[in-house]
C-alpha positions, 0 to 999 in steps of 0.5 A, spaced: 399 282 424 393 277 424 394 270 420 389 265 418 391 259 415 387 254 411 387 247 411 390 242 406 383 240 404 377 245 404 371 242 400 364 242 402 365 237 407 370 241 411 367 248 410 363 248 416 368 246 420 373 251 417 368 257 417 367 256 425 375 255 426 376 261 422 370 265 425 373 264 432 380 266 431 377 272 427 373 274 433 379 274 438 382 279 433 382 287 435 377 291 431 380 296 427 387 297 425 390 298 418 393 292 418 389 287 414 387 280 416 392 275 412 389 268 410 395 263 408 392 258 403 399 255 401 397 249 405 391 248 400 391 242 396 384 239 395 378 244 394 372 246 391 367 252 390 366 251 398 373 254 399 371 261 396 365 261 400 369 260 406 374 266 404 368 270 403 365 269 410 372 271 412 372 277 408 365 279 411 367 277 418 374 282 417 369 287 414 365 287 421 371 288 425 373 294 420 379 290 417 380 288 410 382 281 408 388 279 404 389 272 401 396 270 400 399 264 396 393 262 393 394 256 388 393 257 381 386 253 381 383 257 386 385 263 382 381 260 376 375 258 380 375 265 383 375 268 376 370 263 374 365 265 380 367 273 379 370 274 386 377 274 383 378 281 387 378 276 393 385 274 391 390 279 391 397 276 392 400 278 386 398 280 379 391 277 377 391 273 371 388 277 365 380 276 364 377 273 358 375 278 353 367 280 353 366 275 347 370 269 350 366 268 357 362 262 357 355 261 361 358 258 366 362 264 368 355 267 370 353 262 375 353 265 382 358 262 388 355 259 394 354 263 400 358 262 406 352 262 410 349 256 406 355 252 406 356 253 414 349 251 415 349 245 411 353 241 416 359 237 415 357 230 413 
């Protein structure tokens, strides 16, 4: 089983380093196989939308290896953020919270998530 562990803090500042670290670990994994690459988010305490960009990049890299990505122990606020950005399918460690009814969606939910490559190329500050 491949296990990646997210840091306690994953904001715009830490995202480029996190992408590099996780990508390096993923590149060392065997291609193919039926087991997903598992990301443990239990340590994650401070984060912003950059955490989603990092997870999307991990998903892309896992897919390039022919493997799926499974996120475990996601904090409730990360679930909310993923739902807001429309990428709640990325978080699959249990029953997903109910989506709001069609008429209840606010305009903020139509915003797009930052791309992982944009976060990675921005550099740490």
